[in-house]
C-alpha positions as CSV (number, residue, x, y, z in Angstrom):
1,X,95.3,140.5,60.6
2,X,94.5,136.9,59.8
3,X,97.3,134.5,60.4
4,X,98.5,132.0,57.8
5,X,98.9,128.5,58.7
6,X,102.0,126.4,57.3
7,X,101.3,122.8,57.6
8,X,104.7,121.6,58.6
9,X,104.4,118.0,59.0
10,X,107.5,115.8,57.9
11,X,105.1,114.1,55.5
12,X,105.2,110.5,54.3
13,X,105.5,109.9,50.6
14,X,103.6,107.0,49.1
15,X,103.0,105.7,45.6
16,X,99.9,103.9,44.4
17,X,100.5,100.6,42.4
18,X,98.8,97.3,43.0
19,X,101.5,95.4,44.7
20,X,101.6,95.5,48.6
21,X,104.5,94.7,51.0
22,X,105.7,94.5,54.5
23,X,108.0,96.4,56.5
24,X,109.3,94.4,59.4
25,X,112.3,94.6,61.5
26,X,113.3,95.1,65.3
27,X,114.1,98.0,67.5
28,X,117.3,97.6,69.8
29,X,119.1,99.8,72.3
30,X,122.4,101.3,71.2
31,X,123.9,100.8,74.6
32,X,123.8,96.9,74.7
33,X,122.1,95.8,71.6
34,X,119.2,94.3,73.7
35,X,115.6,94.5,71.9
36,X,113.2,97.1,73.1
37,X,109.6,95.8,73.7
38,X,106.7,98.0,73.3
39,X,108.4,100.5,71.3
40,X,106.5,102.6,69.0
41,X,106.8,102.2,65.3
42,X,104.9,103.8,62.6
43,X,104.8,105.5,59.1
44,X,104.8,109.3,59.6
45,X,101.3,111.0,59.3
46,X,99.4,107.8,58.6
47,X,97.5,105.2,60.5
48,X,100.0,102.4,59.8
49,X,102.1,101.2,62.7
50,X,101.8,100.3,66.4
51,X,104.4,98.8,69.0
52,X,107.0,96.1,69.1
53,X,106.6,92.9,70.6
54,X,108.5,92.0,73.8
55,X,111.5,90.8,71.6
56,X,111.5,94.2,70.0
57,X,110.1,93.0,66.6
58,X,107.3,94.7,64.4
59,X,105.5,94.3,61.2
60,X,103.5,97.0,59.3
61,X,101.8,95.3,56.3
62,X,99.7,96.8,53.3
63,X,102.4,99.1,52.0
64,X,102.6,100.2,48.4
65,X,105.8,101.3,46.7
66,X,107.1,104.7,47.4
67,X,109.3,106.5,49.9
68,X,108.3,106.4,53.5
69,X,109.7,108.1,56.8
70,X,109.5,105.3,59.6
71,X,109.4,106.7,63.1
72,X,110.7,104.7,66.0
73,X,110.5,105.8,69.7
74,X,110.9,104.4,73.0
75,X,111.0,106.2,76.7
76,X,114.3,107.3,77.4
77,X,115.8,107.2,74.0
78,X,116.0,109.6,71.1
79,X,113.2,109.2,68.4
80,X,114.7,107.7,65.3
81,X,113.6,108.7,61.6
82,X,114.5,106.4,58.7
83,X,113.6,107.1,55.1
84,X,112.7,103.8,53.4
85,X,112.5,103.3,49.4
86,X,110.1,100.6,49.0
87,X,109.7,98.7,45.7
88,X,108.1,95.5,45.2
89,X,109.8,93.4,47.9
90,X,109.5,93.3,51.6
91,X,111.7,95.3,53.6
92,X,113.5,94.1,56.9
93,X,115.4,97.0,59.1
94,X,117.0,97.1,62.1
95,X,116.5,100.2,64.1
96,X,119.1,101.3,66.6
97,X,117.8,103.7,69.6
98,X,120.4,106.0,71.3
99,X,119.7,106.8,74.9
100,X,118.9,110.4,75.6
101,X,121.6,112.3,77.3
102,X,121.1,113.3,80.9
103,X,122.0,116.8,81.8
104,X,121.9,117.9,85.3
105,X,121.8,121.6,86.4
106,X,120.8,123.8,89.0
107,X,117.5,125.9,88.3
108,X,114.6,127.5,90.1
109,X,111.3,126.2,89.2
110,X,109.1,129.1,88.3
111,X,105.6,128.8,87.0
112,X,104.9,131.2,84.0
113,X,101.5,132.9,84.9
114,X,100.9,133.3,81.2
115,X,101.3,129.6,80.5
116,X,97.5,129.0,80.4
117,X,96.9,131.9,78.0
118,X,99.8,130.4,75.9
119,X,98.1,126.8,75.7
120,X,94.8,128.4,74.9
121,X,96.5,130.2,71.9
122,X,98.4,127.0,71.0
123,X,95.2,124.8,70.9
124,X,93.2,127.2,68.7
125,X,96.0,127.7,66.2
126,X,97.0,123.9,66.2
127,X,93.7,122.2,66.8
128,X,91.3,124.7,65.4
129,X,88.2,126.6,66.3
130,X,85.8,124.7,64.0
131,X,82.9,122.8,65.3
132,X,85.0,119.5,65.0
133,X,87.6,121.1,67.0
134,X,85.2,121.3,69.9
135,X,85.3,117.3,70.3
136,X,89.1,117.4,69.7
137,X,91.1,117.4,73.1
138,X,95.0,117.1,74.1
139,X,94.7,114.9,77.2
140,X,98.3,115.6,78.3
141,X,99.0,119.4,77.5
142,X,101.1,119.4,80.6
143,X,104.1,118.0,78.6
144,X,104.1,121.0,76.3
145,X,107.3,123.1,76.6
146,X,105.9,126.5,75.8
147,X,106.6,130.1,76.1
148,X,107.1,133.5,74.3
149,X,110.2,134.5,72.7
150,X,110.5,138.1,73.0
151,X,113.6,138.7,70.7
152,X,111.8,136.5,67.8
153,X,108.3,137.9,68.6
154,X,106.9,134.4,68.6
155,X,105.1,131.9,70.7
156,X,107.1,128.6,70.6
157,X,106.4,125.0,71.9
158,X,107.6,121.7,71.5
159,X,107.4,118.3,73.2
160,X,109.8,115.5,74.3
161,X,107.1,113.1,74.2
162,X,103.8,112.4,72.2
163,X,101.0,114.7,72.7
164,X,97.7,112.4,72.9
165,X,95.0,114.0,71.0
166,X,91.4,112.3,71.0
167,X,89.5,113.5,67.9
168,X,86.0,112.2,68.9
169,X,84.5,113.9,65.8
170,X,86.6,111.8,63.4
171,X,87.2,109.0,65.7
172,X,90.9,109.1,65.6
173,X,93.3,109.0,68.5
174,X,96.5,110.9,67.4
175,X,100.0,110.8,68.9
176,X,101.7,113.8,67.8
177,X,105.4,114.5,68.7
178,X,105.6,118.2,68.2
179,X,109.4,119.0,67.2
180,X,108.6,122.6,66.8
181,X,105.7,125.1,66.7
182,X,106.3,128.7,65.9
183,X,103.6,131.4,66.2
184,X,105.3,134.6,64.8
185,X,103.7,138.0,65.5
186,X,106.3,139.6,63.4
187,X,105.8,137.4,60.2
188,X,102.3,136.8,60.9
189,X,102.7,133.1,60.2
190,X,102.1,129.8,62.2
191,X,104.4,126.9,61.4
192,X,104.7,123.5,62.9
193,X,106.1,120.0,62.3
194,X,106.4,116.6,64.1
195,X,105.5,113.0,63.9
196,X,102.0,112.0,63.9
197,X,100.5,108.5,64.2
198,X,96.8,108.1,63.7
199,X,94.8,105.1,65.3
200,X,91.2,104.7,64.8
201,X,89.0,104.6,67.8
202,X,86.8,101.5,68.4
203,X,83.1,101.4,69.3
204,X,80.4,98.9,69.5
205,X,77.7,101.4,68.4
206,X,77.1,101.2,64.5
207,X,75.6,104.6,64.5
208,X,78.7,106.1,65.8
209,X,81.1,104.4,63.4
210,X,78.9,105.6,60.6
211,X,79.1,109.2,61.9
212,X,82.9,109.0,62.0
213,X,83.2,107.7,58.6
214,X,80.8,110.3,57.4
215,X,82.6,113.2,59.2
216,X,86.1,111.9,57.6
217,X,84.5,112.2,54.1
218,X,83.2,115.6,55.0
219,X,86.7,116.7,55.9
220,X,88.6,115.3,53.0
221,X,86.3,117.0,50.5
222,X,87.5,120.4,49.7
223,X,90.7,119.8,51.6
224,X,94.2,120.7,50.2
225,X,94.9,116.8,50.0
226,X,91.6,116.4,48.0
227,X,92.6,119.3,45.7
228,X,96.1,117.9,45.0
229,X,95.0,114.4,44.3
230,X,92.4,115.8,41.8
231,X,95.2,117.9,40.1
232,X,97.2,115.2,39.5
233,X,94.3,112.9,38.3
234,X,93.2,116.0,36.1
235,X,89.8,116.4,37.3
236,X,89.8,119.2,39.4
237,X,86.5,120.5,37.7
238,X,84.8,117.2,38.3
239,X,85.8,117.4,41.9
240,X,84.5,120.8,42.5
241,X,87.6,123.0,42.2
242,X,88.2,126.2,40.3
243,X,91.7,127.4,40.2
244,X,92.8,131.1,39.5
245,X,96.2,132.6,39.2
246,X,96.9,135.4,41.8
247,X,99.4,138.1,41.0
248,X,100.9,140.2,43.9
249,X,101.8,143.9,43.1
250,X,102.9,146.7,45.6
251,X,99.9,149.1,46.3
252,X,100.3,152.4,44.4
253,X,98.1,155.5,43.9
254,X,96.8,156.4,40.5
255,X,96.8,154.7,37.3
256,X,99.2,151.8,36.9
257,X,100.3,150.4,33.2
258,X,100.4,147.0,33.9
259,X,98.7,144.2,31.9
260,X,97.9,142.2,35.1
261,X,96.4,145.0,36.7
262,X,94.0,145.7,33.6
263,X,93.2,142.0,33.2
264,X,92.8,141.0,36.9
265,X,90.4,141.6,39.6
266,X,91.4,143.1,42.9
267,X,91.1,140.8,46.0
268,X,88.8,143.1,48.1
269,X,89.3,141.1,51.4
270,X,92.9,142.0,52.0
271,X,93.0,140.4,55.5
272,X,91.9,137.1,54.3
273,X,94.7,136.6,51.6
274,X,97.6,139.1,52.4
275,X,99.8,139.6,55.3
276,X,100.8,142.9,54.0
277,X,98.7,146.0,53.4
278,X,101.5,147.4,51.1
279,X,100.4,144.8,48.4
280,X,97.4,144.1,46.2
281,X,96.5,140.8,45.1
282,X,94.9,140.6,41.6
283,X,92.8,137.4,40.5
284,X,93.3,136.5,36.8
285,X,89.7,135.5,35.7
286,X,90.7,132.7,33.5
287,X,90.7,129.5,35.3
288,X,93.5,127.2,35.1
289,X,93.3,123.6,34.2
290,X,95.4,120.8,35.7
291,X,97.6,120.7,32.7
292,X,98.6,124.3,33.3
293,X,99.8,123.4,36.6
294,X,100.7,119.7,37.3
295,X,103.0,117.6,35.1
296,X,104.9,114.3,35.5
297,X,108.5,114.9,36.5
298,X,111.1,114.3,34.0
299,X,113.6,113.3,36.4
300,X,111.9,111.5,39.0
301,X,109.8,108.3,38.5
302,X,106.1,108.2,39.4
303,X,106.4,112.0,40.7
304,X,104.7,115.1,39.7
305,X,105.8,118.7,39.5
306,X,103.4,121.7,40.3
307,X,104.9,124.8,38.6
308,X,103.4,128.3,39.7
309,X,105.5,131.5,39.8
310,X,102.5,133.4,41.5
311,X,100.0,132.4,44.0
312,X,96.7,130.4,43.5
313,X,93.2,130.8,44.6
314,X,91.4,127.7,45.0
315,X,87.7,127.8,45.2
316,X,85.9,124.5,46.3
317,X,82.3,124.9,44.9
318,X,80.4,122.0,46.2
319,X,80.4,123.1,49.8
320,X,79.8,126.6,51.5
321,X,82.0,128.0,54.3
322,X,81.2,127.1,57.9
323,X,79.1,129.8,59.6
324,X,81.8,130.4,62.0
325,X,84.4,131.4,59.4
326,X,81.8,133.4,57.6
327,X,81.1,135.4,60.5
328,X,85.0,135.9,61.2
329,X,85.0,137.3,57.6
330,X,82.0,139.7,58.5
331,X,79.8,138.2,55.8
332,X,77.4,135.4,54.8
333,X,78.9,131.9,54.0
334,X,79.9,131.6,50.2
335,X,82.0,128.8,48.6
336,X,85.2,127.9,50.3
337,X,88.2,129.9,49.1
338,X,91.9,129.1,49.9
339,X,95.2,130.7,48.9
340,X,98.3,129.0,48.3
341,X,101.5,131.0,48.2
342,X,104.8,129.2,47.1
343,X,108.3,129.8,48.3
344,X,109.7,128.0,45.2
345,X,108.5,127.8,41.7
346,X,108.5,124.1,41.6
347,X,107.0,121.6,44.3
348,X,107.4,118.0,43.8
349,X,104.3,115.7,44.6
350,X,103.7,111.9,45.1
351,X,100.9,110.1,43.4
352,X,98.8,110.6,46.6
353,X,99.0,114.3,46.6
354,X,101.6,114.7,49.2
355,X,104.2,117.4,48.6
356,X,108.0,116.3,49.3
357,X,108.7,119.7,50.9
358,X,105.4,120.7,52.8
359,X,107.1,124.0,53.9
360,X,107.5,125.0,50.4
361,X,103.8,126.2,50.3
362,X,101.9,128.5,52.7
363,X,98.0,128.2,53.0
364,X,95.5,130.9,53.9
365,X,92.0,131.5,53.7
366,X,89.7,128.3,54.5
367,X,92.6,125.9,54.5
368,X,94.2,128.2,57.1
369,X,91.0,127.8,59.2
370,X,90.8,124.2,59.3
371,X,93.5,122.8,61.3
372,X,94.4,119.5,62.9
373,X,90.8,118.7,64.1
374,X,89.5,118.7,60.5
375,X,92.4,116.6,59.0
376,X,92.5,112.8,58.0
377,X,95.9,110.9,57.7
378,X,97.8,110.7,54.4
379,X,97.0,107.2,53.7
380,X,93.2,108.0,53.9
381,X,91.0,106.4,50.9
382,X,88.0,108.3,50.1
383,X,84.9,106.6,49.3
384,X,83.8,109.3,47.1
385,X,80.4,109.7,49.1
386,X,79.7,112.5,51.7
């Protein structure tokens, strides 16, 4: 049974306007109020941030109006998350970090003989198995707290510090503090969330830089981020997306008097789009337009609401599937197809195509195949050229 992927980042929300401001401030200890030099401060899941000075100060520029999740961390202290609503003026903030509680207890150190197998599964379902994933390496997987929970029938993992992930295919060094990873055998789902900071790698080789930029464009085009941005802009067709509604019905024998069944098309590849063989998915043949799905919010300024009571099939027509994915499906490559299942009928988005609640949706199909190794940060600006 093919697993699903929930992209469970605590995602940064940004709004696109012309004015840019700065976020400045200091990071101090709650114990004595002294500044914490070289603490890590960044806007979650973006490339904006860095470390504090010796005096604990920081400055993050080039910020446009919107709501942001600012992350601050320091060795020996609890990580702090602050949501900031940015308008058109610079913001200054003092971040106070609480020291971690020290708990001493007697325990017997026993190495789990299955740890290496668990880490292998984790990497395949977190980093991915694409061609780019081959060049994406976790350099400190020893910090993973990982194990199988028999009661929950799930592989679970987390970290107290940042996983350091070098993505040599895209030219990113990613620091990812994994708050929770759950690979459920019972629900056939994979979910994770945490704090991610992207740093661009440097190189003196112009050819290498050109390749990184080209690869970033490649993974952006056809991605969920690309799709939601085009849905908001109202140009899904121009960008290469075709969207169809998918209606799920219990599997029954014989004739079923149902308008949906009559007008729909059965999804033959059940394993790619359904986690339960007791149901059948029907694709409505008439393609949906952006106006059918995404509209400006009536109550939230500069926000958009996607309304869908069923599921969506998103086909990207400008690029074929990777050969490896097609082989997994037992066929030749065709246009990339992804499924979105919604856990609520209305999902709110920012102008940059970022969902306020990323756990409100579940991806399967091609978007479930492409994982961290094939993702750009949410402040990525496409050149429009591949």
